[in-house]
N, C-alpha and C positions, 0 to 999 in steps of 0.2 A: 172179840170186840164187835159190837153191833154199830153199824154206820148207817145213817139215814140215806135213802136213795139219792144218788147223785153227789153225796157228800164224800170228800176225800178222807181216808183214814189217818192222814197225816196233817199236822197243823201247818199254818203259813210259815212259821219259822223253820220247821223241819223241811218243808218243800223248797224254801229258798236255799237252805244249806245243801240240799241234795243237788241243786243246779250247779254249784260251784265247781266240782271236779269234772263235769261233763259238758258244760256249755261254754263256748268261746265268748269272750267279753266284748261283744259288739254293742251292747246297750248297758246302761246303768239304771235299771228300773227302780221305781219306788217300792218300798217294802210292803207290797200288798199282793196277795195271790187270789186272783179272780176265778170264781168257779161257775157262776151263773150271772145272767143279765137279762134285762128286758127294758125296752124304752131308753130312758136316760139314766137308769139305775143299774148298778152291778152289786154283786154280793160275793164276799170272800169265802174261803173254805170253812171259816168259823161261823158264818151266817151274818156277819156285819155288812150293812148296806152303805153304799157310797154313791153320791151324785157324780156322774161322769161328765166333766167339762172339757174333756180332750177329744172324745168321739173318734179315737183311732186316727188322730191327725186329719180329720175330716173323712176318713173312710166310712164312718158310721153317721153320716149326715141324717139318715132316717131312723136313727136309734138302733139299739140292739134288737135283733130278731123281729124286725118289722113284719107283721103277718102277711102282707102281700108278697114280700120278698122270700120269706121262708116257704110260703105255699108254692111259689114258682119253682124254687129249688127242689122241694119234695116231689112235685109233679115230674120234673125233668129227671130226677134221680131214678124214677121208676121206668123211664123210657130209654134214655141214651145220655151218656156223660162225655164220651170222647171218641172222635174218629181220627184225629189229626187232620191237617189241611190236605192230606193226600186224597181225601174224598170230600164231596159236598155233604152238608147235613141240612135238615129242614128248619133250623132255627136261625141260621146265620143271616140270610137275606133280610128277614124282618128286623133283626137287631140293627143291622147296618143302615137300613132305610130309615128307621125311627130315630137313630142317633144323629144321622146326617140332617134330618128334618128339624130335630130339636135345636141343633147348633146353627142352622141356617147355612150349612156347607154341603158339599157334594158327595164326598167319598170317605170311606172309613178303612183304616188299617188296624185290625184288632191285635192286641198284644195282651200281656198279663200284668206286669207291674209298671209302676210309674217310671222307674228307671229305664225299663225297656221302651216305653213310649218316647222318652227323651232321646235315647240312642237311635231309635227308629227315625225320629224327626230329624236328627242330625244327618243320618244317612240319606234320607229323602232330599234334604236341602242341598247336600253336596252333589248328589246325582243330578238334581235339577240345575245346579250351577254349571255342571259340565255339559249336559245334554241340551239345555235351553239357553242359558245365559252365555255360554261359550267361554267359560273360565278355562285357562290352561290346565292340563292334567296335574293333579296333586297340588294345586295352588289355592284351592277354595278356602276361604276363611269364614268363621262365624263369630259375630260380636255378641258378647254376653255382659252381664252387669256384675259389679262387685257385690259381695255379700249374698250372692245367689245361693239357692239350694235346688238342685235338679236331680239329686240321687247320690248313690255311693259307688257307681262303677268307676273303673280306672280312668276312662275317658272323662267322665263328669267331674271327678274330684281334681283332675288336672287343671280345670279352669275355675275351681273354687278358690276363694280368698280366705277360707277357713283353714288355718294351718293344722288343726286337729284332724281334719278330713284329709289333708294332703300329705302330711309328713310321713315319710317312710314308704310311700306307695309309687314313687316314680320309677323309671322315666315316664313322662306323660305324653299323650297324643298332641302333636302340634296342630296349628291351624285355628287357634282361638285368640281373640283380643278382648281384654277386660276393660270396661269403662265404668265410671261411677254411675250408680243407679240414679234415675230422676234427673239426668243431665243431658239434655238434647244436644247441646253444643259439643260435648265430649263424644257423644254417639256419632254425630255428623262428621267429626274429624277422623273417627276410626273406620268409617265405611269407605270402601273404594271399589275399584273394578273387580277385585277378587272376592268380594263379600257375597256369600251365598245367602246368609240369613242373619237377622238379629233375633236372638233367643232371650226372652225375658219372662219373668213372672209379673203379671199385672199387679199383684200385691205380693211382697216378699214375706212368706210365712215363717220360715226358720229364722230369719233375721229379726223377727219380733213383730210381725204383721205391720210391715212398713208400707204405707200407702203413698203413691207418688202424687205430685201436684196435679190439680185439674189441668187437663190439656196435654199431659205427658204422653199418654197412650195415643191420643190423636196425632201428636207430633211424631211418635215412632211410626205410626201408619203412613203418614204423609212422607216422612223421610225415606222409608224403605221403598215406597212406590216410586218416588223421584229417583232414587239410586238404582232402581231395578234389581232389588233383592227381596227376599221373603221376610215377612214378619211371622215369627213362631211364638205363640203365647203358651207358656206352661201354666195350665189351669188345673193341675193335678190336685192342689190343695184349695185353690180359690174357686174352682168351678162347681157346677151342679148344685146350685142353690145357696151355697155358703154365705155369699155376700148380699143376698136379697135379689139376685138376678141369676139366670141360668149360668151365665159366664160373667166373670168380673169385668171383662172388656166392654160389656154392654152398658156399664155406667157412663162410658164416653161414646157409645154408639159406634164402636170400632169392630171391624170384621178382619181378623188376621188371615193369612194364607194357610197356616196350619195351627191347629189347637191340640194340645196334648192333654189328655184326660186319664184319670185313674182313680184310685182310692174309692170315693163314693160310687163309682160306676159298678163296683162289685157288691154294693149293698151291705158291706161288712160280712159277706158270706164266702165269696171266692175272689181271688185276685183277677181283676179285669181292668185293662187299660186300652187306650186307642189313640191313634193319630187321626184326626178328622181334618179334612182340608178341601181345597179347590181341586176339581177334577184334573185340570191341566198340570197341577203339581204332583199329585199322587200317581198319576199315570206314567211317570218316568220309571217306576219300578216294573221290571219284567220278571216272569216266573224264574225262581231260582236265585234271584239277587237278594232276597230277604225272606225270612220265614220264622215260624214258631210252632213247635209241636202242639202246645196248648192254646195258643192265641186264637180266640174266636171259637173255642170248643162249645159243644151244645149246652153244657151246664152254665158256662159263663154267658152265653148268648141269651139263655132263658132269664137269668137273673138280671143281666144288663137291660134286657127289654122291659122287665118289670120296673127297674129304676127309671128308665126313660118315660114309662107310662105314668109313674108317680109325678115326675117333674112336668109332664105335659099338661097337667091341670093348673099349674101355676101356684098351687096351694102352698108348697114348701118355700118357694121364693118369697111369697107374701109373708109367710110366717117368720122367715129370717129377718125380713125388713121390719116387721112390727115388733118382734121380740128384741131386735137390735136396739130399738129406742129405749126399752127397759134397761138393757145392758149398758148403753152409753150414759143414761141418766144416773144409774147406780154408781158407775165408775167416776163420773164427774163429781158426785157427792163425796168421794173418797180422796180426791186430789187435795193434797195438803194434810191429809190424815193418814199418811203412810204410803200413798200413791203419789209418785212424782209427776207422772203423766201417762197417757195411754193413746193408742190408735185403734180405731174400731170401724168396721164396716159390716153391716148385717150382723150375724151371730159369730163374729170373729174379732178378737181383740188381743193386742199385745199390751201388757200392763207393766209399767216400769215402777218397781218398788223402791222406796228410799233405801239406798245401799246400807245405811246405818242399821236398818232393821234386819238385814240378812241377805243372802244370795237368793236367786230364784229357786234354787234347790231347797234352801232352808224354808222358804215360804210354802213351797209345794209339800214338803213333809209335814209342816204344821197344819195345812189344810187337809191333808190325808188323815191326820189324827182326829180331825173334826168331821170327817165323813164326806169330803169333797176332793175329787181327783182333778188335778191340773198338771201341766208339765212346764218346767222351766226351759228357757233358752239361754242366750248369752247373758252373763252378769247377773243383774237382779231383775230380770224380766221374766214374766210368766205369760203363757198363752192361754186364752180361753176360747174354746170352740165347742160349745155344747151341741148335742144333736138338735136338728131343726124341729124335732118333736117335743123339745123341753117345754114345760108349762111355765106360765108367768110365776106361779107360786114357787116352783123350783128355782127359777132365776133369782127371785127375791131372797130365797134361802141361801143361795150361793153367795150373793152379794153381802148379806148379813154375816155370813161365816167369814168371808174375806175381811170384813171390817173387824170382827172379833179377833181374828188372828193378828191383824196389823196393830190393833190396840194392845194386845198382849205382848207384842214384840217391842212396843215403844218404850 
């Protein structure tokens, strides 16, 4: 059999069946097998094209294979890919300096995945509580919000309120207090002399792109400063241009003590994450107290530096804000026509479909058949997070396709 260059000899259906006996069921993917991609578009093994409105949960903020990012990766692949942090390498300082400058903070702790950044942030906050705040040994607490999503490690799912994430994985790590999101009074009541940090998402992504009231983030900042604890912002999904700002906290002019970054920091090429924060907080770590074989590796630093350079122009933040107007206007026109409501900021939206028309999964599968990729979250909600490189024409196409699917389901 002759197969076109880069084309799989097996069909999508065959490849999906081949996964069943050998892949653990940690995801429930839509029935599409992607083989190639560029910009906001992907192509399956049969050559069908799809508009990608998920962008790897914001890992692909700059689209698939952005030329500046692939060029940076290719250049570094020909020089040096890994040393481990047992040695210094020539890309790390520039990466850390540029990322700190982009976020307006002082120091960087490089890691790999978003979950690692969250775990690292928790460790740093606890160490700071013992060394600086004077909390008694093993008594430090961290306050988090209900409906949070900070990853899938055992520590993190222990303070999740999603029973699908929690059930069957205990016993869990103690030391966390859960309060309702967007409720400053509840947060104030939960904070005491043992509190090391308040850890929240400025916008809750997995919960359905839940945007807090104006003033909430400022209130969190004021409350934590008054209580003498840290404000840790998980910007792994919301950060790096997604909401029309470099960081979502910038919408309220807030500067946290620690910011957790990931996903888009690797440009959709390699896993790159980081804890970025104030010098007096991150300096509580001493050699040997934390580490990562791959964290801050030369390839990651090269790609991460290229990502920071793209964001340094402000072009992508402006694009997210401008295209976000098209997205909001298009969704507003669908309210009452199959859309019950939505929440959006920049190029990020959670869209609540009328339950009578189907679950979020049903609508996602219908959109897939029409050539548009989205992902459902809880109930009848879908998330839209197109690459920041998406064109106006493609956005209008996506909105028209959503309207077509909703009309057909009515």
